[in-house]
Each structure stands twice: as structure tokens, then as C-alpha cells.
VOBA-1610 file (N, C-alpha, C; in pm, whole numbers, padded with zeros to 5 digits, always signed):
BEGIN
Met+01925-00080+00164Met+01837+00031+00117Met+01730+00064+00225Ser+01719+00189+00265Ser+01615+00230+00367Ser+01480+00202+00316Thr+01381+00195+00419Thr+01237+00163+00382Thr+01190+00280+00298Asn+01232+00409+00329Asn+01176+00521+00249Asn+01227+00507+00098Asn+01347+00466+00078Asn+01397+00450-00055Asn+01328+00337-00127Lys+01296+00224-00053Lys+01220+00113-00113Lys+01084+00159-00150Gln+01024+00237-00062Gln+00889+00279-00096Gln+00887+00378-00219Phe+00992+00463-00228Phe+00995+00554-00336Phe+01011+00473-00469Phe+01107+00386-00475Phe+01121+00318-00596Phe+01000+00226-00632Lys+00931+00181-00535Lys+00807+00101-00558Lys+00702+00183-00621Phe+00686+00308-00569Phe+00588+00406-00629Phe+00632+00430-00780Ile+00753+00459-00802Ile+00804+00490-00935Ile+00776+00374-01034Leu+00817+00251-00997Leu+00796+00135-01080Leu+00657+00108-01112Gln+00567+00110-01016Gln+00426+00082-01031Gln+00371+00191-01124Ser+00400+00313-01103Ser+00348+00418-01182Ser+00393+00414-01322Ile+00523+00388-01347Ile+00569+00374-01489Ile+00502+00264-01559Leu+00500+00145-01495Leu+00431+00035-01557Leu+00290+00060-01600Phe+00213+00126-01508Phe+00069+00149-01532Phe+00051+00253-01653Trp+00129+00364-01647Trp+00112+00462-01743Trp+00168+00428-01878Val+00266+00346-01887Val+00319+00300-02013Val+00208+00216-02080Val+00139+00129-01998Val+00030+00048-02056Val-00088+00129-02092Ala-00118+00233-02009Ala-00231+00316-02025Ala-00216+00403-02156Leu-00097+00459-02169Leu-00078+00542-02286Leu-00070+00461-02426Phe-00017+00341-02409Phe-00014+00256-02527Phe-00155+00213-02561Ala-00240+00185-02463Ala-00382+00153-02493Ala-00454+00274-02552Phe-00416+00395-02513Phe-00468+00520-02562Phe-00437+00535-02720Ala-00309+00496-02746Ala-00267+00508-02891Ala-00350+00408-02973Ile-00380+00292-02925Ile-00459+00193-02992Ile-00594+00239-03020Phe-00660+00293-02913Phe-00800+00349-02927Phe-00805+00469-03023Arg-00701+00553-03018Arg-00704+00675-03092Arg-00659+00665-03234Phe-00556+00580-03252Phe-00485+00586-03388Phe-00501+00464-03471Tyr-00549+00353-03417Tyr-00552+00228-03486Tyr-00647+00252-03613Gly-00585+00225-03727Gly-00662+00228-03853Gly-00656+00367-03913Ile-00597+00470-03845Ile-00594+00603-03901Ile-00464+00622-03974Glu-00469+00658-04097Glu-00345+00669-04178Glu-00304+00815-04202Gln-00175+00839-04196Gln-00116+00968-04240Gln-00181+01088-04155Glu-00190+01072-04027Glu-00243+01182-03954Glu-00133+01244-03866Ser-00132+01376-03872Ser-00028+01445-03798Ser-00043+01419-03649Leu+00070+01395-03577Leu+00062+01360-03442Leu+00110+01476-03347Leu+00167+01582-03411Leu+00214+01683-03334Leu+00142+01813-03371Pro+00125+01905-03270Pro+00055+02040-03306Pro+00133+02123-03401Thr+00069+02180-03502Thr+00128+02256-03609Thr+00249+02205-03672Ala+00261+02069-03679Ala+00369+02009-03749Ala+00351+02013-03899Glu+00451+02055-03970Glu+00444+02062-04121Glu+00465+01910-04176Asn+00400+01887-04286Asn+00420+01753-04350Asn+00563+01743-04389Thr+00628+01631-04344Thr+00765+01612-04391Thr+00776+01462-04424Thr+00896+01436-04487Thr+00920+01295-04527Thr+00933+01206-04398Asn+00948+01263-04289Asn+00959+01185-04158Asn+00827+01158-04099Gln+00721+01203-04165Gln+00586+01181-04099Gln+00559+01032-04074Glu+00594+00946-04164Glu+00566+00801-04146Glu+00649+00737-04024Ile+00757+00806-03991Ile+00843+00761-03885Ile+00772+00781-03750Leu+00680+00875-03738Leu+00622+00906-03617Leu+00514+00803-03578Asn+00556+00694-03531Asn+00467+00590-03493Asn+00396+00630-03358Pro+00267+00633-03363Pro+00190+00682-03244Pro+00214+00589-03126Tyr+00239+00466-03146Tyr+00258+00372-03033Tyr+00390+00397-02957Leu+00492+00429-03041Leu+00623+00456-02982Leu+00624+00589-02904Ile+00551+00690-02963Ile+00530+00822-02897Ile+00458+00802-02761Ser+00354+00725-02767Ser+00269+00700-02650Ser+00356+00637-02545Leu+00438+00538-02579Leu+00528+00462-02485Leu+00628+00566-02424Phe+00678+00653-02510Phe+00770+00752-02463Phe+00708+00848-02359Leu+00583+00891-02397Leu+00518+00982-02303Leu+00467+00911-02175Gly+00442+00783-02196Gly+00397+00700-02078Gly+00514+00691-01979Leu+00635+00673-02025Leu+00750+00669-01937Leu+00761+00796-01854Gly+00746+00917-01936Gly+00763+01046-01872Gly+00652+01062-01762Leu+00526+01033-01803Leu+00408+01052-01710Leu+00430+00968-01586Gly+00469+00840-01614Gly+00484+00744-01502Gly+00588+00790-01402Leu+00698+00839-01453Leu+00807+00887-01368Leu+00766+01007-01288Leu+00711+01095-01358Leu+00667+01220-01285Leu+00550+01200-01190Tyr+00449+01130-01234Tyr+00333+01098-01150Tyr+00374+01017-01024Gly+00470+00921-01049Gly+00516+00854-00932Gly+00585+00935-00832Ile+00664+01034-00872Ile+00724+01119-00777Ile+00621+01210-00711Val+00526+01262-00785Val+00418+01351-00732Val+00341+01262-00633Asp+00296+01141-00666Asp+00219+01066-00566Asp+00296+01026-00439Tyr+00424+00999-00457Tyr+00503+00967-00335Tyr+00516+01089-00239Leu+00550+01201-00298Leu+00554+01324-00223Leu+00423+01355-00154Tyr+00309+01338-00231Tyr+00176+01367-00178Tyr+00145+01277-00060Glu+00168+01146-00071Glu+00134+01055+00035Glu+00225+01073+00153Arg+00356+01108+00128Arg+00441+01120+00240Arg+00427+01249+00317Phe+00389+01362+00254Phe+00391+01492+00312Phe+00254+01558+00327Phe+00161+01514+00249Phe+00027+01584+00250Phe-00093+01504+00291Leu-00084+01367+00268Leu-00193+01282+00294Leu-00251+01294+00428Lys-00169+01305+00527Lys-00216+01310+00666Lys-00269+01449+00705Lys-00235+01553+00625Lys-00269+01690+00659Lys-00389+01747+00598Val-00441+01689+00487Val-00553+01744+00418Val-00664+01639+00413Gly-00788+01694+00396Gly-00908+01603+00382Gly-00908+01547+00242Leu-00992+01443+00227Leu-00998+01361+00106Leu-01029+01447-00016Gly-01134+01534+00001Gly-01163+01621-00115Gly-01060+01718-00151Val-01001+01793-00055Val-00901+01877-00078Val-00772+01807-00136Gly-00746+01686-00081Gly-00633+01612-00121Gly-00652+01567-00267Leu-00775+01531-00312Leu-00803+01491-00442Leu-00778+01604-00542Leu-00825+01718-00507Leu-00811+01833-00590Leu-00659+01875-00606Leu-00585+01867-00492Leu-00444+01893-00499Leu-00365+01808-00588Asn-00401+01680-00567Asn-00336+01569-00650Asn-00365+01588-00792Thr-00490+01615-00828Thr-00540+01628-00965Thr-00458+01747-01029Phe-00450+01855-00947Phe-00375+01980-01004Phe-00232+01946-01030Leu-00170+01878-00946Leu-00028+01842-00964Leu-00014+01753-01081His-00106+01661-01102His-00105+01574-01218His-00117+01652-01346Phe-00210+01752-01343Phe-00234+01837-01458Phe-00104+01911-01496Ile-00039+01980-01402Ile+00080+02046-01426Ile+00192+01951-01487Ser+00191+01834-01421Ser+00295+01729-01465Ser+00274+01692-01609Thr+00149+01685-01645Thr+00107+01643-01782Thr+00153+01739-01886Ile+00124+01868-01861Ile+00169+01977-01947Ile+00313+01973-01970Phe+00386+01955-01856Phe+00538+01952-01860Phe+00585+01839-01946Val+00531+01715-01927Val+00577+01598-01997Val+00538+01615-02146Phe+00417+01658-02175Phe+00386+01669-02319Phe+00469+01777-02391Thr+00489+01895-02321Thr+00568+01998-02384Thr+00716+01949-02402Phe+00775+01890-02307Phe+00913+01842-02321Phe+00924+01726-02418Gly+00827+01635-02409Gly+00836+01517-02498Gly+00812+01547-02641Leu+00713+01630-02674Leu+00682+01671-02804Leu+00800+01755-02866Asn+00860+01835-02790Asn+00974+01921-02842Asn+01095+01825-02868Leu+01112+01728-02781Leu+01222+01640-02800Leu+01203+01553-02925Ile+01080+01504-02946Ile+01050+01422-03061Ile+01062+01506-03193Ala+01020+01630-03178Ala+01039+01717-03302Ala+01189+01744-03342Lys+01266+01760-03231Lys+01408+01779-03256Lys+01469+01657-03311Ile+01445+01539-03262Ile+01493+01415-03301Ile+01466+01393-03454Phe+01348+01421-03495Phe+01297+01396-03629Phe+01301+01520-03723Ser+01367+01625-03672Ser+01382+01750-03742Ser+01249+01805-03804Leu+01147+01803-03711Leu+01014+01855-03755Leu+01008+02001-03712Ser+00932+02076-03794Ser+00905+02213-03770Ser+00776+02225-03696Ile+00780+02250-03564Ile+00659+02274-03490Ile+00670+02402-03409Asn+00561+02453-03355Asn+00550+02574-03287Asn+00478+02557-03155Leu+00551+02520-03055Leu+00479+02507-02923Leu+00498+02630-02844Glu+00413+02730-02863Glu+00415+02849-02802Glu+00365+02827-02658Ile+00380+02936-02573Ile+00327+02931-02437Ile+00172+02918-02439Gly+00125+02819-02371Gly-00021+02796-02372Gly-00074+02721-02492Trp+00023+02649-02563Trp-00018+02572-02682Trp-00137+02475-02648Trp-00130+02417-02528Trp-00217+02313-02486Trp-00367+02367-02474Leu-00383+02493-02463Leu-00512+02553-02446Leu-00602+02526-02567Thr-00546+02528-02686Thr-00622+02513-02811Thr-00600+02382-02883Tyr-00511+02295-02830Tyr-00483+02170-02895Tyr-00582+02063-02845Lys-00679+02027-02933Lys-00784+01945-02891Lys-00738+01803-02851Arg-00635+01749-02914Arg-00588+01619-02878Arg-00528+01611-02738Phe-00478+01723-02694Phe-00429+01731-02563Phe-00539+01716-02459Trp-00653+01785-02485Trp-00766+01772-02393Trp-00827+01631-02397Ala-00830+01570-02517Ala-00876+01435-02524Ala-00784+01345-02439Ala-00653+01371-02447Ala-00562+01282-02362Ala-00583+01311-02216Ile-00604+01439-02182Ile-00632+01475-02037Ile-00745+01398-01980Leu-00864+01397-02053Leu-00981+01326-02011Leu-00951+01176-01997Tyr-00877+01119-02090Tyr-00837+00982-02075Tyr-00743+00958-01957Ile-00654+01049-01928Ile-00565+01040-01822Ile-00637+01048-01683Ile-00745+01140-01675Ile-00817+01151-01560Ile-00889+01017-01526Leu-00954+00968-01635Leu-01021+00833-01610Leu-00923+00726-01573Ser-00807+00719-01634Ser-00706+00627-01600Ser-00652+00642-01461Ser-00639+00769-01413Ser-00605+00794-01276Ser-00698+00739-01176Leu-00832+00745-01214Leu-00929+00688-01124Leu-00914+00533-01115Val-00890+00477-01227Val-00862+00332-01229Val-00746+00301-01141Phe-00633+00372-01163Phe-00510+00350-01093Phe-00530+00363-00945Ser-00601+00467-00898Ser-00630+00484-00752Ser-00719+00370-00705Phe-00809+00329-00785Phe-00901+00219-00734Phe-00817+00084-00720Leu-00728+00053-00823Leu-00641-00057-00804Leu-00550-00057-00691Lys-00497+00064-00666Lys-00405+00084-00558Lys-00476+00061-00416Ile-00592+00120-00409Ile-00668+00107-00277Ile-00704-00037-00263Ala-00757-00102-00364Ala-00799-00246-00357Ala-00672-00329-00318Lys-00556-00303-00384Lys-00442-00376-00361Lys-00395-00371-00211Glu-00398-00243-00159Glu-00359-00219-00022Glu-00465-00282+00072Arg-00584-00280+00034Arg-00693-00337+00123Arg-00691-00487+00134Phe-00675-00555+00031Phe-00681-00698+00024Phe-00541-00765-00001Gly-00448-00697-00054Gly-00325-00762-00092Gly-00342-00800-00247Thr-00232-00799-00322Thr-00234-00816-00467Thr-00301-00950-00501Gly-00247-01054-00442Gly-00303-01192-00471Gly-00450-01210-00429Val-00491-01164-00316Val-00626-01173-00264Val-00722-01100-00359Phe-00682-00975-00398Phe-00766-00891-00485Phe-00794-00959-00623Val-00689-01018-00681Val-00707-01086-00804Val-00800-01197-00791Lys-00778-01276-00686Lys-00867-01397-00661Lys-01015-01350-00642Met-01041-01238-00576Met-01177-01189-00551Met-01239-01148-00692Leu-01161-01084-00773Leu-01206-01051-00907Leu-01252-01170-00981Leu-01176-01281-00968Leu-01206-01400-01036Leu-01315-01481-00969Gly-01366-01437-00858Gly-01472-01498-00787Gly-01434-01628-00708Arg-01308-01639-00678Arg-01264-01760-00612Arg-01329-01779-00483Tyr-01345-01672-00410Tyr-01400-01681-00269Tyr-01546-01679-00257Lys-01615-01698-00379Lys-01759-01713-00366Lys-01794-01851-00294Ile-01708-01948-00310Ile-01708-02072-00242Ile-01594-02072-00137Pro-01621-02095-00016Pro-01514-02089+00079Pro-01389-02171+00043Gln-01266-02108+00058Gln-01143-02178+00032Gln-01061-02198+00153Glu-00998-02314+00159Glu-00904-02336+00275Glu-00768-02272+00240Glu-00708-02203+00336Glu-00574-02143+00315Glu-00497-02159+00445Glu-00365-02148+00415Glu-00263-02138+00524Glu-00228-01999+00551Arg-00258-01944+00658Arg-00223-01807+00691Arg-00169-01788+00833Ile-00092-01674+00850Ile-00047-01627+00980Ile-00119-01502+01019Phe-00165-01494+01149Phe-00231-01369+01196Phe-00161-01315+01315Met-00159-01184+01319Met-00109-01110+01433Met-00212-01021+01487Phe-00246-01029+01612Phe-00334-00935+01677Phe-00247-00831+01752Leu-00257-00705+01718Leu-00177-00596+01768Leu-00259-00501+01837Asp-00236-00484+01973Asp-00320-00415+02055Asp-00247-00304+02135Leu-00305-00187+02157Leu-00240-00086+02246Leu-00236-00127+02393Lys-00137-00112+02455Lys-00131-00142+02601Lys-00193-00025+02674Asp-00252-00055+02789Asp-00316+00036+02874Asp-00409+00142+02805Ser-00485+00090+02711Ser-00572+00175+02629Ser-00677+00248+02710Thr-00735+00184+02812Thr-00839+00243+02889Thr-00787+00360+02969Thr-00670+00340+03025Thr-00608+00453+03107Thr-00572+00568+03015Ile-00516+00539+02902Ile-00481+00648+02806Ile-00602+00722+02755Ala-00707+00646+02726Ala-00835+00710+02674Ala-00895+00800+02782Glu-00894+00763+02905Glu-00941+00849+03016Glu-00858+00971+03029Lys-00726+00956+03012Lys-00637+01072+03031Lys-00659+01169+02919Leu-00671+01129+02796Leu-00669+01209+02679Leu-00801+01271+02639Gly-00913+01190+02671Gly-01045+01225+02629Gly-01063+01167+02494His-01188+01149+02451His-01221+01074+02324His-01166+01147+02197Asn-01164+01280+02202Asn-01120+01353+02084Asn-00972+01338+02062Leu-00889+01366+02160Leu-00752+01354+02147Leu-00703+01207+02137Tyr-00779+01123+02204Tyr-00742+00975+02201Tyr-00766+00922+02051Ser-00871+00969+01987Ser-00886+00930+01853Ser-00771+00979+01756Gln-00725+01102+01785Gln-00606+01149+01705Gln-00481+01068+01744Phe-00463+01030+01866Phe-00360+00949+01913Phe-00354+00814+01840Ile-00467+00749+01835Ile-00477+00612+01768Ile-00455+00634+01613Gln-00499+00741+01562Gln-00484+00771+01416Gln-00333+00778+01383Asp-00262+00853+01470Asp-00112+00861+01449Asp-00040+00728+01464Cys-00081+00648+01557Cys-00021+00517+01574Cys-00040+00430+01451Phe-00162+00431+01393Phe-00190+00352+01279Phe-00130+00410+01150Tyr-00107+00535+01143Tyr-00034+00592+01033Tyr+00110+00543+01036Asp+00167+00538+01152Asp+00306+00478+01169Asp+00316+00340+01129Leu+00212+00260+01166Leu+00205+00123+01134Leu+00197+00098+00983Asn+00108+00181+00925Asn+00094+00174+00773Asn+00219+00197+00703Glu+00305+00279+00754Glu+00440+00306+00684Glu+00532+00192+00682Val+00510+00090+00768Val+00598-00017+00769Val+00538-00159+00717Val+00411-00170+00721Val+00358-00299+00698Val+00382-00353+00553Leu+00390-00260+00459Leu+00402-00305+00318Leu+00547-00359+00289Phe+00641-00323+00374Phe+00777-00369+00356Phe+00796-00513+00413Tyr+00688-00562+00485Tyr+00690-00695+00540Tyr+00581-00777+00481Asp+00529-00734+00371Asp+00429-00807+00305Asp+00305-00839+00378Ala+00270-00750+00479Ala+00163-00774+00569Ala+00034-00717+00506Glu-00071-00779+00531Glu-00205-00731+00487Glu-00283-00691+00614Ile-00348-00575+00609Ile-00425-00529+00722Ile-00564-00582+00715Tyr-00598-00681+00789Tyr-00721-00747+00780Tyr-00838-00668+00840Gln-00809-00607+00957Gln-00917-00533+01028Gln-00852-00429+01121Tyr-00926-00315+01133Tyr-00904-00229+01248Tyr-01023-00241+01347Val-00995-00265+01469Val-01103-00283+01564Val-01070-00193+01686Gly-01126-00073+01689Gly-01085+00022+01797Gly-00944+00050+01798Asp-00875+00017+01905Asp-00732+00037+01918Asp-00652-00086+01889Glu-00718-00179+01815Glu-00646-00302+01783Glu-00640-00315+01628Val-00534-00374+01582Val-00523-00405+01434Val-00491-00555+01418Val-00556-00607+01317Val-00525-00753+01285Val-00456-00755+01154Leu-00328-00809+01158Leu-00247-00825+01041Leu-00244-00977+00993Ser-00232-00991+00864Ser-00228-01123+00817Ser-00129-01138+00698Trp-00083-01268+00679Trp+00002-01311+00571Trp-00040-01448+00515Pro-00016-01466+00390Pro-00011-01600+00344Pro+00110-01668+00414Tyr+00096-01798+00453Tyr+00194-01860+00544Tyr+00331-01845+00495His+00353-01863+00366His+00493-01856+00311His+00550-01717+00320Lys+00462-01611+00295Lys+00511-01472+00305Lys+00535-01434+00447Gly+00459-01483+00535Gly+00485-01444+00674Gly+00614-01508+00733Leu+00645-01625+00673Leu+00779-01684+00724Leu+00900-01627+00654Ala+00880-01583+00531Ala+00986-01530+00449Ala+01057-01419+00521Asp+01183-01420+00551Asp+01259-01312+00623Asp+01202-01286+00753Asn+01125-01385+00810Asn+01060-01363+00943Asn+00974-01236+00942Asn+00905-01216+00835Asn+00820-01095+00827Asn+00717-01082+00931Cys+00662-01192+00975Cys+00557-01189+01070Cys+00596-01133+01215Ile+00729-01141+01249Ile+00775-01089+01369Ile+00855-00952+01342Gly+00913-00950+01221Gly+00995-00832+01183Gly+00904-00713+01186Val+00780-00718+01139Val+00694-00603+01131Val+00665-00541+01266Phe+00665-00625+01366Phe+00635-00573+01502Phe+00749-00487+01548Phe+00873-00536+01536Phe+00988-00455+01580Phe+01018-00329+01493Ala+00985-00342+01366Ala+00993-00230+01274Ala+00900-00115+01317Phe+00776-00158+01360Phe+00675-00069+01410Phe+00726+00001+01547Glu+00796-00083+01627Glu+00855-00024+01743Glu+00956+00075+01722Leu+01046+00049+01623Leu+01146+00149+01581Leu+01090+00280+01528Lys+00991+00258+01449Lys+00922+00369+01378Lys+00862+00469+01487Arg+00797+00406+01587Arg+00735+00488+01689Arg+00848+00558+01778Glu+00960+00481+01798Glu+01067+00536+01874Glu+01122+00665+01817Thr+01127+00667+01685Thr+01178+00786+01608Thr+01083+00902+01629Arg+00960+00877+01663Arg+00866+00982+01688Arg+00819+00999+01824Lys+00909+00957+01922Lys+00873+00960+02064Lys+00858+01098+02115Glu+00945+01183+02080Glu+00935+01326+02117Glu+00800+01384+02069Tyr+00757+01350+01949Tyr+00632+01405+01894Tyr+00516+01355+01984Tyr+00509+01226+02020Tyr+00400+01169+02098Tyr+00396+01235+02232Leu+00516+01250+02297Leu+00519+01300+02437Leu+00481+01450+02435Lys+00522+01519+02327Lys+00488+01664+02318Lys+00344+01693+02296Lys+00282+01613+02210Lys+00140+01634+02173Lys+00048+01564+02269Tyr+00080+01445+02312Tyr-00021+01369+02395Tyr+00026+01349+02539Gly+00158+01360+02561Gly+00204+01337+02700Gly+00211+01184+02729Val+00200+01102+02625Val+00201+00959+02633Val+00277+00895+02516Phe+00351+00799+02549Phe+00418+00729+02430Phe+00353+00590+02422Pro+00304+00551+02301Pro+00221+00437+02285Pro+00316+00306+02281Met+00263+00207+02359Met+00334+00077+02355Met+00227-00024+02312Phe+00271-00119+02236Phe+00176-00217+02185Phe+00220-00365+02228Lys+00123-00453+02223Lys+00141-00595+02249Lys+00087-00678+02133Ala+00137-00797+02113Ala+00093-00870+02002Ala+00098-01024+02023Gly+00011-01086+01959Gly+00011-01238+01967Gly+00006-01294+01821Ile+00090-01395+01795Ile+00093-01443+01650Ile+00080-01593+01661His+00003-01634+01551His-00018-01782+01535His-00054-01804+01394Gly-00032-01923+01342Gly-00063-01959+01208Gly-00113-02097+01187Gly-00185-02120+01072Gly-00232-02256+01040Gly-00337-02245+00940Ser-00415-02352+00927Ser-00523-02365+00822Ser-00650-02303+00874Leu-00722-02234+00779Leu-00842-02177+00815Leu-00924-02157+00677Met-01048-02109+00686Met-01133-02095+00568Met-01145-01939+00529Ala-01135-01918+00408Ala-01155-01784+00358Ala-01277-01769+00268Ala-01372-01675+00289Ala-01486-01664+00215Ala-01534-01526+00192Glu-01589-01492+00078Glu-01645-01362+00046Glu-01778-01357+00116Val-01805-01253+00192Val-01934-01235+00267Val-02000-01100+00236Gly-02132-01104+00238Gly-02205-00977+00219Gly-02219-00943+00075Phe-02317-00845+00039Phe-02322-00795-00085Phe-02353-00645-00087Val-02406-00591+00029Val-02414-00451+00051Val-02278-00391+00082Lys-02202-00461+00162Lys-02058-00419+00190Lys-01984-00551+00190Lys-01928-00576+00069Lys-01864-00705+00047Lys-01724-00702+00113Glu-01693-00812+00180Glu-01563-00832+00252Glu-01513-00977+00230Leu-01381-00985+00246Leu-01324-01126+00260Leu-01315-01152+00413Ala-01376-01264+00457Ala-01375-01305+00596Ala-01301-01430+00609Tyr-01229-01441+00725Tyr-01156-01565+00762Tyr-01222-01623+00881His-01245-01759+00876His-01305-01832+00982His-01222-01955+01022Gly-01201-01958+01148Gly-01117-02077+01193Gly-01058-02059+01329Asp-01001-02163+01376Asp-00935-02165+01503Asp-00809-02069+01512Val-00750-02051+01398Val-00621-01974+01389Val-00648-01832+01443Ile-00754-01773+01408Ile-00787-01635+01449Ile-00811-01623+01596Asn-00900-01718+01648Asn-00928-01717+01789Asn-00804-01745+01871Thr-00722-01833+01830Thr-00593-01865+01907Thr-00501-01748+01908Ser-00487-01675+01798Ser-00397-01559+01782Ser-00446-01450+01884Ala-00576-01433+01890Ala-00630-01328+01973Ala-00605-01355+02121Arg-00627-01491+02154Arg-00607-01531+02291Arg-00458-01540+02344Ile-00373-01561+02241Ile-00228-01555+02273Ile-00191-01409+02306Gln-00241-01322+02225Gln-00216-01178+02261Gln-00267-01139+02394Ala-00381-01193+02440Ala-00432-01168+02569Ala-00343-01211+02686Glu-00250-01307+02658Glu-00158-01350+02756Glu-00041-01256+02782Cys-00025-01151+02704Cys+00089-01069+02709Cys+00089-00998+02845Asn-00021-00946+02893Asn-00031-00874+03021Asn+00005-00968+03127Lys-00040-01093+03121Lys-00017-01184+03234Lys+00135-01217+03243His+00204-01221+03138His+00345-01255+03145His+00437-01131+03132Asn+00369-01014+03122Asn+00444-00891+03117Asn+00545-00876+02998Val+00495-00926+02885Val+00582-00916+02765Val+00498-00847+02652Ser+00574-00811+02548Ser+00516-00738+02430Ser+00469-00830+02321Leu+00550-00939+02302Leu+00517-01021+02185Leu+00527-01167+02217Leu+00417-01234+02193Leu+00407-01383+02209Leu+00375-01454+02078Ile+00423-01570+02070Ile+00405-01655+01948Ile+00385-01793+01984Ser+00307-01863+01906Ser+00287-02011+01940Ser+00413-02086+01897Glu+00437-02193+01970Glu+00549-02270+01947Glu+00553-02335+01802Asn+00436-02378+01754Asn+00430-02438+01625Asn+00482-02342+01517Leu+00446-02217+01527Leu+00482-02110+01431Leu+00632-02083+01450Leu+00681-02067+01577Leu+00813-02032+01600Leu+00911-02135+01541Lys+00878-02263+01544Lys+00960-02363+01481Lys+00981-02348+01334Asn+00891-02286+01267Asn+00899-02264+01126Asn+00974-02138+01090Leu+01002-02056+01172Leu+01076-01935+01144Leu+01228-01957+01119Lys+01294-01867+01047Lys+01437-01879+01030Lys+01508-01838+01157Gly+01570-01930+01215Gly+01626-01914+01351Gly+01725-01809+01365Lys+01813-01774+01261Lys+01926-01694+01276Lys+01885-01549+01310Ser+01761-01505+01273Ser+01724-01366+01306Ser+01656-01352+01441Val+01625-01466+01505Val+01567-01459+01632Val+01683-01475+01740Ser+01724-01368+01806Ser+01839-01376+01895Ser+01805-01454+02017Ser+01682-01446+02071Ser+01651-01522+02184Ser+01497-01551+02187Ser+01463-01658+02249Ser+01315-01682+02273Ser+01301-01744+02415Asn+01190-01716+02474Asn+01172-01764+02614Asn+01046-01844+02618Phe+01060-01968+02647Phe+00947-02062+02658Phe+00872-02026+02787Leu+00745-01990+02768Leu+00666-01954+02890Leu+00574-02064+02939Gly+00579-02174+02870Gly+00498-02289+02915Gly+00379-02314+02829Ser+00310-02417+02867Ser+00186-02453+02798Ser+00067-02391+02865Val-00013-02321+02795Val-00132-02250+02853Val-00261-02305+02794Leu-00360-02313+02877Leu-00486-02348+02824Leu-00565-02224+02801Leu-00570-02184+02674Leu-00638-02054+02637Leu-00786-02071+02649Lys-00850-01955+02682Lys-00994-01953+02701Lys-01063-02009+02583Gly-01147-02104+02606Gly-01234-02165+02497Gly-01165-02280+02426Lys-01047-02313+02464Lys-00975-02419+02406Lys-00967-02542+02503Glu-00971-02661+02431Glu-00959-02781+02511Glu-00818-02833+02515Lys-00734-02797+02416Lys-00601-02836+02409Lys-00503-02723+02440Glu-00397-02744+02528Glu-00303-02651+02559Glu-00222-02596+02447Val-00179-02478+02442Val-00093-02417+02335Val+00034-02366+02404Lys+00149-02413+02348Lys+00279-02368+02397Lys+00310-02235+02337Ile+00358-02139+02424Ile+00374-02001+02380Ile+00522-01963+02424His+00578-01869+02342His+00716-01814+02362His+00708-01664+02346Ser+00783-01604+02424Ser+00818-01455+02400Ser+00948-01453+02323Ile+00965-01351+02241Ile+01085-01352+02157Ile+01148-01210+02150Val+01275-01212+02129Val+01354-01082+02100Val+01407-01098+01955Tyr+01395-00992+01880Tyr+01428-01001+01737Tyr+01527-00896+01697Asp+01623-00937+01621Asp+01726-00848+01562Asp+01673-00793+01430Val+01635-00668+01436Val+01580-00603+01314Val+01697-00556+01223
//
């Protein structure tokens, strides 16, 4: 399955799960304890009234909303997110959700009425005067904000890390096993001088958009953006699984290659990146209260950065510490080249490094 298809189904599943839960919760808030209340606009009292369980209807509508919202959000992020500002994008997305809601409610309520042989009259614009629809819309808008917040937080910290921060685990520093990759643009100074700061900023923005489209498929968390450098991180087992910690680098290479013509036409430059990878034990702690962040402290980060700095010296794009390389699944690594033991700046003990070629 292609990465685009995986991303599409991931959007759909997350959206359906959230909206089924959200609409079921709405049914509890709205109908719990209320007896014999008509659930459909202009529905006549029938012997089937008791069959219309509000929780089942809400689950049904939640499935429809989740499916349609998932498609809308996927298309928005894929085709509009890069092209519009945050405010315009929010209005556009809200409008698309509103239209989707009218469609789902109209189709869903008509289908329910048909199944239970109810006499209802959903004329054009029925939703304009149906008060419960507007109550549902308000609830949906608030739920959308919650969904967006959860999504941003999940992408910022990773699912596991976000949950741990909510539970306050990192109030006290915790020891963790993690893998870090320092990914840096080659010849950045030369490119910046050629393009000028305005065009160079757009250039970096395009590069990081391409990176963002692949990182989630390799379970990578973006720890920091620092100028033209990105720091990626994985829990140790996730970085090793399917060789994610090196696979993401070459997936990023392929992604940029598919857009080579675009880069050359717009900037006259094709971006090339170098990376250093290392893993081990370090401390994770929540820092600050004005701008709260999760920070990592330890030798692993310093070593990863200094391994990356060796790329220019050895004229290679990807370097990895020997200790980490030994833990990777060997069958996906077609070749590795031992470059020797190097005494990295600020280190007392030499670190063995390898360059690698990877079969994506």
C-alpha cells in the first residue's frame, strides 16, 4: 500500500473513531433521562417511536460524519494546507464541515425514516428552523476544536509522549531509551547567499513540508526545527522496528526526488541533506511554564549531532553509530561502510561510525 493510501485510511479511521465517540457522548448529554421525545423533525407519533434509540441514531450519524470529515480533512491537508493562511484555512475547513454535516444529517435522517416507516418532511432548508440541528452544530464545532487540539498535540509530541505529559509523568525527569537523528541541509550557507533570505525561507519551508509527509509513516517524532536543521526522535524500539530510523531518511530522499523538477524550476537548486543517527539512554523532562516543552538531556543528543557533523569530512549523506547499527535488522541494509573510530568533539571516548546504503 502506498504512503498516500496509508495516510488516507489513517485519516478516515481516526476521524470515524473520534466522531462516533463524540456523537454518542452528545446523545448521553442530550437525551439521557428524557422519555418519549421525538428525535426527527416533523415526525408523526408512531408505534415505532420507542424503536428510535437516540444512542443508535447518534452512532449511525457519527459513522457518517467521521467518514465524510475524514475525507474532507485529508483533501484539505493534502491540497490546501500549504496554499492558504491559518485563518482562511480555518474558515474553509469549517465551511466544508458545515456542508458535510447538512448532507450527513439529511441523508441519515431520511434513511432512518425510511427504515422505520416514519412520516417526516425534510424540505429544502429544513435545517434552518430545526433547533436541535443548531444545537448539534454548536456541539460539533466545539468537538472539532478538541479534535484539532488532540491532533496537533499528537503530531507535536507523539501519541505516547502526549498522554504521559497529560498524566504529569515528566514533571520529574524520566530516563528513556531513544534514537535521535540530526538532519541538516548541505551547503546551506551557499544556497542562502544565492537565493536571498526571502526565497531561502520558502525553500526550507518546502523541504520541511516534504519531510512532514513521510515522517509519520516511520513513527518519527519531530523534536525540533533549528534553522535549516531538523531533529527527529523515536522510542528505541520504534526506531529499530522495520529500520524506521534509517528508512525515513531514504524515504525523504525519494520524496524530494519526485519533486526535483519543481525545486530546480522555482529555486534553481535541488536540496540535499545529511544526517547522523545515534541512540541510547537519556533523561526526558518537562521544562518551562510560559512555553512548556518536553526536553531531552544526555550524551545521546550531543553524539548524534557530532556524528552528523562528520558527514562533510567523509563526503557521505548518512552516518550511524556502530552500537545502533548492530541493533538494526540487517536484511534491509544492503551495505554499510565502516569509516573507523573517531574522537568526536567534546568526547573522551572514540565512537565507531558507519555510512550505510538502504533498500527502501
